[in-house]
C-alpha positions in Angstrom: 0.1 0.1 0.0 1.2 3.4 -0.9 0.2 4.8 2.7 2.7 2.4 4.0 5.4 2.6 1.6 5.7 6.3 2.3 5.7 5.8 6.0 8.6 3.4 5.8 10.3 6.2 4.6 10.8 8.0 7.8 11.0 4.6 9.6 14.2 3.6 7.6 16.5 5.8 9.7 15.5 3.7 12.5 16.0 0.1 10.8 19.1 -0.9 12.9 17.1 0.0 16.3 13.8 -1.6 14.8 15.8 -4.9 13.9 17.5 -4.8 17.5 14.5 -4.5 19.4 13.1 -7.8 17.3 16.3 -9.6 18.6 15.7 -8.7 22.3 11.6 -8.9 21.9 12.4 -12.4 20.1 14.2 -13.5 23.2 12.0 -12.3 25.8 9.1 -14.2 24.2 11.3 -17.5 23.8 11.6 -17.7 27.3 8.5 -18.1 28.5 8.6 -21.2 25.8 10.6 -23.2 28.3 7.5 -23.5 30.5 5.6 -26.1 28.7 8.9 -28.0 28.4 10.1 -27.6 32.0 6.1 -29.1 32.6 7.2 -32.3 30.3 10.3 -32.8 32.2 8.9 -32.4 35.7 5.9 -34.6 34.9 7.6 -37.6 33.0 11.1 -37.6 34.4 10.3 -36.8 37.8 6.9 -37.2 39.1 6.0 -40.1 37.1 9.5 -41.5 37.3 9.4 -45.2 39.5 13.3 -45.3 39.4 13.9 -42.1 41.4 13.6 -42.2 45.1 11.5 -39.0 46.9 14.7 -37.8 47.7 16.1 -37.6 44.3 12.9 -36.4 42.7 12.9 -33.3 45.0 16.5 -33.0 44.4 16.0 -32.7 40.8 12.6 -30.7 41.2 14.8 -28.0 43.2 17.2 -27.9 40.6 15.2 -27.1 37.5 12.8 -25.0 39.6 16.1 -23.0 40.7 17.3 -22.8 37.0 14.0 -21.5 35.7 13.8 -19.0 38.3 17.2 -17.6 37.9 16.3 -17.2 33.8 13.1 -15.4 34.8 14.3 -13.4 37.7 17.8 -12.2 36.4 17.6 -12.6 32.8 14.1 -11.8 31.8 13.9 -8.5 33.6 16.4 -6.2 31.9 15.7 -7.8 28.5 11.9 -6.8 29.0 13.1 -3.3 30.0 15.2 -2.6 27.0 12.7 -4.0 24.6 10.1 -1.6 25.9 12.5 1.2 26.1 13.6 0.9 22.7 10.3 0.2 21.2 8.6 3.2 22.6 11.9 5.5 21.9 12.2 4.3 18.2 8.4 5.0 17.5 8.3 8.3 19.6 11.6 9.4 17.2 9.5 8.4 13.9 6.4 10.4 15.0 8.5 13.5 16.2 10.4 13.5 12.6 6.7 13.0 11.0 5.0 16.1 13.1 8.3 17.9 12.1 7.7 17.5 8.8 4.3 18.0 8.9 4.9 21.6 10.7 7.5 22.7 8.0 4.7 21.6 5.3 2.1 23.2 6.9 4.2 26.9 7.0 4.7 26.5 3.4 1.1 26.3 2.6 -1.3 29.3 1.1 -3.3 31.4 2.8 -6.1 29.9 0.3 -5.7 26.6 2.1 -6.3 28.0 5.3 -9.0 30.1 4.1 -10.9 26.8 3.3 -9.8 24.5 5.8 -10.7 24.9 9.5 -8.0 25.1 11.8 -9.3 22.1 13.8 -8.8 19.7 11.1 -5.1 20.7 10.5 -4.4 20.1 14.4 -6.4 16.8 14.4 -3.9 15.2 11.5 -0.9 16.5 13.2 -1.7 15.5 16.7 -4.5 12.5 16.4 -3.5 11.0 13.2 0.5 10.9 14.0 -0.1 9.5 17.1 -2.4 6.7 16.0 0.6 5.8 13.3 2.4 4.7 16.2 0.7 1.4 16.6 1.9 0.6 13.0 5.6 1.0 14.6 4.9 -0.8 17.7 2.6 -3.2 16.7 3.1 -3.7 12.9 7.1 -3.2 12.7 7.7 -4.9 16.5 5.0 -7.0 17.9 3.8 -8.4 14.8 7.0 -10.2 14.0 7.9 -11.0 17.4 4.1 -12.8 17.8 5.1 -14.6 14.6 8.3 -15.6 15.7 6.7 -16.7 19.0 4.4 -19.2 16.8 7.3 -20.7 14.5 9.5 -21.2 17.7 6.6 -23.3 19.4 5.5 -25.0 16.6 9.0 -26.2 15.8 9.1 -27.2 19.3 5.7 -29.0 19.3 7.0 -30.9 16.0 10.0 -32.4 17.9 7.5 -33.7 20.5 4.4 -35.3 18.6 4.1 -34.6 14.7 0.3 -35.9 14.6 -0.6 -33.8 17.6 1.1 -30.6 16.0 -1.0 -31.1 12.7 -4.0 -31.3 14.8 -3.2 -28.3 16.6 -2.7 -26.3 13.4 -6.1 -27.8 11.7 -8.0 -24.7 12.5 -4.9 -22.2 11.2 -6.6 -21.9 7.8 -10.0 -20.8 8.8 -8.4 -18.1 11.1 -6.8 -16.5 8.4 -9.6 -16.5 6.1 -11.6 -14.6 8.7 -9.2 -12.3 9.8 -8.7 -11.2 5.8 -12.5 -11.1 5.7 -13.1 -9.4 8.4 -10.6 -6.6 8.5 -10.5 -6.0 4.7 -13.6 -3.2 5.2 -12.3 -2.0 8.4 -9.9 0.4 7.0 -12.5 2.7 5.6 -14.3 2.4 8.5 -11.9 3.5 10.4 -11.1 6.6 8.1 -14.6 7.6 8.3 -14.7 7.8 12.2 -11.3 9.2 12.0 -12.6 12.3 9.9 -16.0 12.4 12.0 -13.6 12.9 15.1 -11.8 15.4 13.0 -15.3 17.3 12.4 -16.0 17.3 16.1 -12.7 18.4 17.0 -12.6 21.3 14.5 -15.9 22.6 15.5 -14.6 22.7 19.2 -11.9 24.3 18.3 -13.6 27.0 16.6 -16.2 27.6 19.4 -13.8 27.7 22.1 -12.2 30.5 20.2 -15.3 32.2 19.7 -16.8 31.9 23.3 -17.2 35.3 23.9 -19.6 35.3 20.7 -21.7 32.6 21.9 -22.0 34.3 25.4 -22.9 37.7 24.2 -25.7 36.4 21.9 -26.6 34.3 24.5 -26.8 31.4 21.8 -25.3 28.3 24.2 -28.5 26.2 23.8 -28.5 26.7 19.9 -24.7 26.0 19.9 -25.4 23.1 22.2 -27.9 21.5 19.3 -25.1 22.3 16.7 -22.5 20.6 18.6 -24.6 17.6 19.1 -25.2 16.9 15.4 -21.1 16.9 15.3 -21.1 14.5 18.2 -23.9 12.1 16.9 -22.6 11.9 13.7 -19.1 10.8 15.3 -21.2 8.3 17.4 -22.8 6.9 14.6 -19.4 6.3 12.8 -17.9 4.8 15.9 -20.5 2.1 16.1 -20.5 1.4 12.9 -16.9 0.6 13.5 -17.2 -1.0 16.6 -20.2 -3.3 15.2 -18.0 -5.1 12.5 -15.0 -4.7 14.8 -17.1 -6.9 17.3 -18.3 -9.2 14.4 -14.8 -10.0 14.2 -13.6 -10.6 17.6 -16.6 -13.0 18.1 -15.9 -15.2 15.1 -11.6 -15.1 15.3 -11.5 -15.8 18.9 -14.4 -18.6 18.6 -11.7 -20.4 16.6 -9.0 -19.9 18.6 -11.0 -21.2 21.8 -12.1 -24.3 19.8 -8.5 -25.1 18.9 -7.6 -26.2 22.6 -10.6 -28.3 22.8 -9.8 -30.2 19.7 -6.0 -30.7 21.4 -7.2 -31.8 24.4 -9.5 -34.5 22.9 -7.1 -35.7 20.9 -4.1 -36.0 23.1 -6.7 -37.2 26.0 -7.6 -40.0 23.6 -3.6 -40.9 22.5 -2.5 -40.5 26.5 -5.4 -43.3 26.8 -4.4 -45.6 24.3 -0.8 -45.3 25.3 0.4 -43.5 22.3 1.5 -40.2 23.9 2.8 -39.7 27.8 1.1 -37.7 30.2 3.7 -35.0 30.3 3.7 -34.5 26.4 -0.2 -33.8 26.9 0.6 -31.2 29.6 3.0 -29.7 27.4 0.9 -29.7 24.2 -2.0 -27.8 26.1 0.3 -25.2 27.4 1.9 -24.9 23.8 -1.4 -24.6 22.6 -2.1 -21.3 24.9 1.4 -20.1 23.8 0.5 -20.6 20.2 -3.0 -18.9 20.3 -2.7 -16.1 22.6 -0.2 -14.6 19.8 -2.5 -15.5 17.2 -5.3 -13.6 19.4 -2.7 -10.7 19.9 -2.7 -10.7 16.1 -6.4 -10.1 16.0 -5.8 -7.1 18.3 -3.0 -6.2 15.9 -5.0 -6.4 13.3 -7.7 -3.8 14.3 -4.7 -1.3 15.8 -2.8 -1.5 12.7 -5.9 -1.0 10.4 -6.7 2.2 12.3 -3.2 3.0 12.0 -3.0 2.7 8.2 -6.0 4.8 8.1 -4.6 7.6 9.7 -1.2 7.2 7.7 -3.9 7.6 4.7 -5.1 11.1 6.8 -1.6 12.4 6.9 -0.4 11.5 3.3 -3.4 13.1 2.1 -2.4 16.2 4.4 1.0 16.2 3.0 0.1 16.0 -0.4 -1.7 19.2 -0.6 -0.1 21.6 -3.2 1.8 24.5 -2.7 0.3 27.6 -4.1 3.1 29.7 -3.6 6.7 28.2 -4.5 10.3 29.3 -5.4 10.8 28.7 -9.2 13.7 26.7 -9.7 16.0 29.5 -10.7 14.5 31.6 -7.8 17.4 33.9 -6.4 18.0 35.5 -3.0 16.1 38.9 -2.4 19.2 40.7 -0.7 19.5 44.2 -1.4 16.5 46.1 -2.0 16.4 49.8 -3.3 12.3 49.6 -3.1 10.9 50.9 -6.3 7.8 48.5 -7.1 5.8 48.4 -10.4 2.4 46.6 -11.0 2.3 45.8 -14.4 -1.0 45.4 -15.9 -2.1 43.3 -12.7 -5.3 41.1 -12.5 -6.2 38.5 -9.9 -8.9 36.1 -8.9 -8.7 33.9 -5.5 -9.9 30.9 -7.8 -10.3 30.0 -11.5 -14.3 29.6 -10.9 -14.5 33.2 -9.5 -14.3 36.9 -11.0 -11.4 39.0 -10.8 -11.1 40.9 -7.8 -8.5 43.1 -9.4 -8.7 44.1 -13.3 -5.6 45.3 -15.1 -3.9 47.1 -11.9 -1.0 49.5 -13.4 0.8 51.9 -10.8 4.5 53.0 -10.4 5.9 53.2 -6.6 9.3 55.4 -6.0 11.5 54.3 -3.2 10.2 56.2 0.0 7.2 57.0 -1.3 3.7 56.2 0.7 1.1 55.0 -1.1 -2.7 54.8 0.4 -5.1 52.6 -1.5 -9.1 54.0 -0.5 -12.2 52.9 -1.5 -15.6 51.0 -0.4 -15.0 47.7 1.6 -14.6 44.5 -1.2 -12.7 47.0 -3.9 -9.6 44.7 -3.7 -7.2 47.3 -1.4 -6.2 44.0 0.9 -6.2 41.7 -1.9 -3.8 44.3 -4.0 -1.5 44.6 -1.3 -1.3 40.8 -0.2 0.1 39.9 -3.5 3.1 42.1 -3.0 4.3 39.5 -0.5 3.1 36.8 -2.7 0.7 35.7 -0.2 -1.3 35.2 -3.4 0.2 35.1 -6.8 -0.8 37.2 -9.5 -3.8 35.7 -12.3 -2.1 38.0 -15.1 0.5 40.6 -15.2 3.4 41.1 -13.0 4.9 43.1 -9.8 8.3 44.3 -10.3 10.6 44.8 -7.4 13.5 47.1 -8.5 12.9 45.9 -12.1 12.7 42.2 -11.2 9.6 40.3 -11.3 9.2 39.2 -7.3 8.3 35.6 -8.7 12.2 35.3 -9.4 12.9 35.9 -5.9 13.0 33.1 -2.9 9.6 33.8 -1.3 10.9 33.8 2.0 14.1 36.0 1.5 11.3 38.4 -0.4 8.5 38.7 2.5 12.0 39.1 4.8 12.2 42.7 3.2 8.7 43.7 4.0 7.1 44.6 7.2 3.7 44.4 8.0 0.9 46.0 10.4 -2.8 44.8 10.0 -5.9 45.6 11.8 -6.1 42.1 13.6 -2.4 41.4 14.4 -1.9 38.3 15.6 -0.1 38.0 19.3 1.0 34.5 20.8 0.3 33.5 23.8 4.0 34.3 25.1 5.8 36.8 26.6 5.5 40.7 25.3 9.5 39.9 24.5 8.8 36.8 22.6 6.1 38.7 20.6 8.8 41.6 19.8 11.4 39.2 19.1 9.4 37.8 15.8 10.6 40.9 14.0 14.2 39.6 13.8 14.5 36.6 16.6 18.4 37.3 17.4 18.0 40.8 18.6 19.5 41.7 21.6 17.0 43.2 24.8 18.7 46.9 23.8 17.6 46.7 20.3 14.0 45.4 21.3 13.5 48.0 24.1 14.6 50.6 21.5 11.7 49.1 19.1 9.2 49.2 21.5 9.9 53.0 22.8 10.1 53.9 18.7 6.5 52.2 18.8 5.6 54.3 21.9 5.1 50.9 23.6 7.7 50.7 26.2 5.9 53.1 29.1 2.8 50.5 28.9 5.2 47.5 29.1 6.9 48.6 31.9 3.8 48.9 33.6 2.8 45.1 33.0 3.2 43.0 36.0 6.1 41.3 34.6 7.4 44.1 32.3 8.7 42.6 28.8 8.3 39.0 30.7 4.4 39.4 30.8 2.7 36.6 29.1 -0.1 37.8 26.7 -2.6 35.2 26.9 -4.0 33.5 23.6 -4.1 36.0 20.8 -2.9 38.7 23.1 -6.1 38.5 25.1 -4.9 40.4 28.1 -3.9 43.2 26.0 -6.0 46.3 24.8 -6.4 47.1 21.0 -4.3 49.6 21.0 -1.9 48.0 23.0 -1.6 44.8 21.0 -1.2 47.4 17.6 2.1 49.1 19.1 3.5 45.7 20.1 3.0 44.7 16.5 4.5 48.1 15.1 7.5 47.3 17.6 8.3 44.3 16.1 8.3 46.1 12.4 10.4 48.6 13.8 12.8 45.7 14.8 12.6 43.9 11.7 13.7 47.4 9.8 12.1 46.4 6.5 12.7 48.4 3.0 9.2 47.8 2.3 6.0 48.6 4.8 2.5 47.4 4.3 -0.5 49.3 6.7 -3.6 47.0 6.5 -6.3 49.4 8.7 -3.7 49.7 11.0 -5.4 52.3 13.1 -9.4 51.3 12.3 -11.4 50.4 15.8 -9.3 52.2 18.2 -9.8 54.9 21.0 -8.6 58.5 19.9 -5.5 58.5 22.2 -4.4 55.0 20.9 -5.2 55.9 17.7 -3.0 59.1 17.9 -0.1 57.1 19.6 -0.4 54.8 16.9 -0.4 57.1 14.2 2.5 58.8 15.5 4.8 55.8 15.6 3.4 54.6 11.9 4.6 58.0 10.4 8.1 57.5 12.2 8.1 53.9 11.1 7.1 54.6 7.2 9.9 57.8 7.2 12.5 56.4 4.0 10.6 53.2 3.3 8.3 52.6 0.2 5.1 52.3 2.3 1.5 50.8 1.1 -1.6 52.1 3.3 -5.2 50.4 2.9 -7.3 52.7 5.2 -11.0 53.4 5.4 -10.7 56.2 7.7 -9.5 59.2 5.0 -8.4 61.3 7.6 -5.5 59.3 8.4 -4.0 59.2 5.2 -4.3 63.1 3.6 -0.4 63.0 4.3 0.3 60.1 1.8 2.6 61.1 -1.3 -0.3 59.6 -3.4 -3.7 58.4 -2.9 -4.9 55.6 -5.1 -9.2 55.4 -5.3 -10.0 51.7 -6.5 -13.4 50.7 -7.4 -14.7 47.2 -8.0 -11.0 46.2 -8.4 -9.7 48.9 -10.8 -7.7 52.2 -10.2 -10.4 55.1 -10.7 -8.2 58.1 -9.6 -5.0 59.1 -8.3 -3.2 62.3 -7.0 -2.6 63.9 -3.7 -5.1 64.9 -1.1 -5.5 67.8 -2.5 -5.6 67.2 -6.2 -8.2 64.7 -5.5 -10.2 67.1 -3.7 -10.3 69.8 -6.0 -11.3 67.2 -9.1 -14.4 66.7 -6.8 -14.6 63.0 -8.2 -14.9 59.5 -6.2 -12.3 60.1 -3.3 -14.2 63.7 -2.7 -17.4 62.1 -2.2 -16.0 59.5 -0.3 -14.2 62.2 1.9 -17.5 64.7 2.4 -19.3 61.4 3.5 -16.9 60.5 6.2 -16.7 64.3 7.3 -20.3 64.5 7.4 -20.5 61.7 9.4 -18.3 62.5 11.9 
């Protein structure tokens, strides 16, 4: 199967550890196989031996039991320890490598993917599905072979004791194999469906936990309980389908493994009565039947676990196979030295081939150090246009030039390294203020962090926090006000010190004091940088070198504030409406 083949690529670096674990495991599982031989020896050669005196019998019994005790007390515990330790160590390392690969992968996926995929679904694949594949390593690559080795060793010993009785012992094995093949063929599909249903529950829960303030503010707890119940019931139905099929498999297979010892007891008892078999051999065979069919029962459990593990593998590799919308070209170069000229050449853009263009034939030349403001009604395409500069999306037609070179010729990470962004809703991670500022330049010194915070008018409020720069801000910056979050976001751009700046609604929805502090910081930040501003509040961009009005995805006007006001066109009307509204 393709998923197994691909999974083995992650296993390959640890093949020596797996082989070593299997060898240790074979020794561990072989040791209990001495017990039936010990039983046979005690029954036939000691207890039933009429030649030996009672003292001789006790002497031999003590010796054989002493040797067995040494094997089980001295040798077996360290063997068991190292088998368990190396098995878990190897599986954990493989899962570490897979999750590491998945995190690299999810960082390369585009905004388009995350716009269409719920966060809980992604988390479920990286956490739950990867964890489920651990069973394949422990059971499929180790325990399965150990059980097979145990069965082979047991059968070999049984053949040396009595051939006909061994054949009788194995008579039900073909029925066992057929039933396993029949029942577990459909289990993989049912397991995948169950896993998907669980992922949907997790996705729904993740979204609602993040949006709990909305649920409480609208008092819709009962409605949300009903909605959650739908997802939960769907998972319950899929889980019960899986359980029913699984239960049928266990019922049939365990019946076969339970009948086998009865056949052996009947046949061996008959042979002992006929004096064709010693009592010790009969007792040993019954013990070996238990050693033989216990691994077979474990193989049934293993089949269930491995089937679920393979279904999880399918989901993991389905995620890995998600295509990247934004990729470096084979000859991509580093974006090392940026002057700051940016040209939009006949740009058109749509989010998918099935949707209409949100930008149409945009042509615009921007010189180094210029501040360009994009204005217009919501949905006109302003944010879409600036998102093309760092290649969050690629243009559908035309090209964007940076210092005369198509931005698609640069390695995307090196391009984004030269761009700083301040958004309306800047994401802060739950760690400390210091760490959130450090995102702008991870190797910055404390002095650089403090200087960046001062430039962003953030140092004063940070020092008033309980632990200053070490204060944890909570998920998405929950413990901070909107203005405080914005100033931290601005501080990390100051720390990054990029030649190109994008401000997308950076002062929206703030109180007047915060807006004043942030506007002051942004003006310092924009100095001598090529700056693009997306704004609804026109009073905040009157200072821009050029204002560009975008309507329905097209540039309809551009010029300075004074020029556009004299023109009395679309910009003038927007400005008048806002002034009148205030």
